[in-house]
C-alpha positions as CSV (number, residue, x, y, z in Angstrom):
1,M,0.2,0.2,0.0
2,K,1.3,3.3,-1.1
3,A,2.0,6.0,1.7
4,H,-0.4,8.3,0.3
5,H,-3.1,5.7,0.7
6,V,-2.1,5.0,4.5
7,V,-2.4,8.7,5.1
8,I,-5.9,9.0,3.4
9,L,-6.9,6.0,5.5
10,L,-5.7,7.7,8.9
11,V,-7.6,10.6,8.1
12,L,-10.8,8.9,7.2
13,L,-10.3,6.9,10.5
14,A,-9.6,10.2,12.5
15,A,-12.6,11.5,11.1
16,I,-15.0,8.6,12.0
17,L,-13.8,8.6,15.4
18,V,-14.4,12.5,15.8
19,V,-18.0,11.8,14.4
20,A,-18.5,8.7,16.6
21,F,-17.0,10.2,19.9
22,P,-17.5,13.8,19.8
23,K,-14.9,15.6,22.1
24,G,-15.9,17.6,25.0
25,P,-18.0,16.4,28.1
26,V,-21.8,15.3,27.8
27,Q,-23.9,18.0,29.1
28,V,-26.8,17.1,31.6
29,S,-29.7,19.5,31.5
30,E,-31.5,20.7,35.0
31,S,-34.5,18.8,33.8
32,D,-32.7,15.3,33.3
33,A,-30.9,15.9,36.7
34,K,-34.5,16.0,38.3
35,N,-35.8,13.3,36.5
36,F,-32.9,11.2,37.6
37,V,-33.3,12.2,41.4
38,L,-37.2,11.8,40.9
39,E,-36.7,8.2,39.6
40,D,-33.9,7.4,42.2
41,A,-36.2,8.3,45.0
42,R,-39.2,6.3,43.6
43,T,-36.9,3.1,43.1
44,K,-35.6,3.3,46.8
45,Y,-38.9,4.2,48.3
46,P,-41.8,2.6,46.2
47,K,-44.3,3.3,48.9
48,A,-43.6,6.9,49.1
49,D,-46.6,9.2,49.4
50,D,-45.1,12.3,48.0
51,I,-41.3,13.0,46.8
52,E,-40.7,16.6,45.8
53,I,-37.4,18.3,44.7
54,L,-36.8,21.2,47.2
55,S,-34.0,22.6,45.4
56,I,-31.4,22.7,42.5
57,V,-28.4,24.4,42.1
58,Q,-26.3,24.2,39.3
59,N,-22.8,23.7,40.7
60,S,-19.4,24.8,39.1
61,T,-18.5,21.9,36.6
62,T,-17.3,18.2,36.9
63,Q,-13.6,17.7,36.1
64,Q,-14.5,17.0,32.5
65,G,-16.2,20.5,32.2
66,A,-19.7,19.3,32.2
67,K,-22.5,21.0,34.1
68,S,-23.0,19.6,37.9
69,Y,-26.1,20.3,40.2
70,N,-26.7,19.8,43.9
71,I,-30.3,18.9,44.2
72,K,-32.1,18.3,47.6
73,A,-35.4,16.2,47.6
74,S,-37.6,15.1,50.1
75,V,-39.6,11.9,50.5
76,V,-42.7,11.6,52.9
77,I,-44.2,7.9,53.9
78,G,-47.5,7.6,55.7
79,A,-48.3,11.3,55.0
80,K,-52.0,10.7,56.5
81,S,-50.9,8.3,59.2
82,V,-50.5,8.9,63.1
83,C,-46.8,8.7,62.4
84,P,-45.5,9.8,59.2
85,E,-41.7,9.7,58.2
86,R,-40.0,12.3,56.2
87,Y,-36.3,12.5,54.8
88,H,-34.3,14.7,53.0
89,F,-31.7,13.3,50.1
90,Y,-28.7,15.6,48.8
91,Y,-27.3,14.5,45.4
92,D,-24.4,16.0,43.4
93,Y,-25.3,14.8,39.7
94,P,-23.8,13.9,37.4
95,S,-21.0,13.8,39.7
96,S,-22.2,11.2,41.9
97,N,-25.0,9.1,40.6
98,F,-26.3,8.2,44.0
99,V,-27.1,10.2,47.4
100,T,-24.4,11.7,48.6
101,W,-26.2,12.6,52.1
102,K,-29.6,11.5,53.9
103,E,-31.1,13.4,56.5
104,T,-33.9,12.1,58.7
105,I,-36.3,14.8,59.7
106,V,-38.8,12.7,61.4
107,K,-39.0,8.8,62.1
108,N,-40.4,6.5,64.9
109,C,-43.1,8.8,65.8
110,K,-40.6,11.2,67.8
111,V,-40.1,15.0,67.5
112,C,-37.8,17.1,69.5
113,S,-36.0,14.1,70.9
114,A,-32.8,15.9,71.7
115,S,-34.4,18.6,74.0
116,S,-38.0,19.5,75.1
117,K,-38.5,22.0,72.4
118,C,-37.5,22.3,68.8
119,P,-38.5,24.4,65.7
120,I,-41.5,22.5,63.9
121,A,-40.6,23.2,60.3
122,F,-42.7,20.3,58.5
123,P,-46.1,19.1,58.4
124,E,-45.1,15.5,59.3
125,E,-43.3,17.0,62.8
126,A,-46.5,18.9,63.3
127,I,-48.8,15.9,62.8
128,I,-46.6,14.0,65.4
129,A,-46.4,16.7,67.8
130,S,-50.2,17.3,67.8
131,H,-50.7,14.1,69.6
132,T,-47.8,13.4,71.1
133,F,-46.7,16.8,72.9
134,D,-47.7,17.7,76.7
135,G,-51.1,19.3,76.4
136,M,-52.5,17.2,73.7
137,K,-54.0,14.1,75.4
138,R,-57.4,15.1,73.8
139,I,-56.2,14.4,70.5
140,A,-54.3,11.3,71.6
141,D,-57.7,10.2,73.4
142,F,-59.7,11.0,70.0
143,I,-57.2,9.0,67.7
144,K,-57.9,6.0,70.2
145,D,-61.5,6.6,69.9
146,Y,-61.5,7.1,65.9
147,P,-58.8,4.8,64.5
148,D,-59.7,5.9,60.8
149,A,-58.9,9.5,61.9
150,K,-56.7,11.2,59.1
151,P,-54.8,14.3,59.5
152,A,-54.0,17.5,57.7
153,A,-51.3,20.1,58.8
154,K,-51.0,23.7,57.5
155,Y,-49.0,26.4,58.8
156,Y,-50.3,30.0,59.5
157,E,-48.4,33.1,60.2
158,S,-51.4,34.4,62.1
159,Y,-54.5,32.5,63.0
160,A,-57.3,34.0,65.3
161,Q,-55.3,35.1,68.6
162,Y,-52.4,32.7,67.4
163,Q,-49.0,33.9,65.7
164,N,-46.8,31.4,63.7
165,V,-48.6,28.5,64.5
166,W,-49.3,25.2,62.8
167,L,-53.0,23.7,62.6
168,V,-53.5,19.9,62.6
169,R,-56.9,18.9,61.9
170,W,-58.0,15.2,62.8
171,A,-60.9,13.9,60.9
172,S,-62.6,10.7,61.1
173,D,-65.9,9.8,59.1
174,S,-67.5,8.5,62.3
175,S,-67.0,11.7,64.5
176,P,-69.3,14.5,64.2
177,V,-66.7,16.8,65.3
178,D,-63.0,17.6,64.2
179,M,-60.3,18.0,66.7
180,I,-57.9,20.6,65.7
181,G,-54.2,20.8,67.6
182,I,-52.4,23.9,67.6
183,I,-48.5,23.9,67.8
184,S,-46.1,26.8,67.6
185,N,-43.2,26.7,65.1
186,K,-41.1,26.8,68.1
187,G,-42.1,23.4,69.0
188,A,-44.6,24.0,72.0
189,A,-48.3,22.8,72.3
190,V,-50.7,25.9,72.3
191,D,-54.1,24.9,72.1
192,V,-56.6,21.9,71.2
193,I,-60.0,22.9,69.9
194,S,-63.1,20.7,68.8
195,E,-65.3,21.8,65.7
196,E,-68.4,20.6,64.5
197,K,-68.4,19.0,60.9
198,Q,-70.2,21.2,58.5
199,A,-73.3,19.8,57.0
200,A,-72.8,18.6,53.2
201,Q,-74.3,21.3,50.9
């Protein structure tokens, strides 16, 4: 084979390699990163009631020059149960294709286990506090009397005469009243109210 044929062959081979294996890093979009995290969480926690991306921030770049994202996600299990669980997961994707850190927010039906009071920042914490804190015995008794009772928690900056409180409404199909626990966002029982169900329109 003549030398110029070899050169042409090498040039063609180089061109094929450039087309088949383009230079530079594969870029991952923010949407791709979110989808990866959501799918990973669904796979790990198939019984989760709620999976949510809480934040996503583009980090610098990977060593190869691709975009990288710091992602925080939440997983809630047993959202309408007496003892819901909540976890936060942190990813650095695609630098790491796995959870880099897992934070347990609430588990085993315990809130403020390290001290007598702690901030109540999430609905799952408020739900547990509403029937386990001192001063919440009426709700604990309600749950015993009506095992089908389900909670719904909502945060209010202002509600009646109260400021910065969680309202946790416990409702049962077989009870004529709902019980409402009021918990301060600083981790203290505030009040318990019973409220008659509204007649269906």
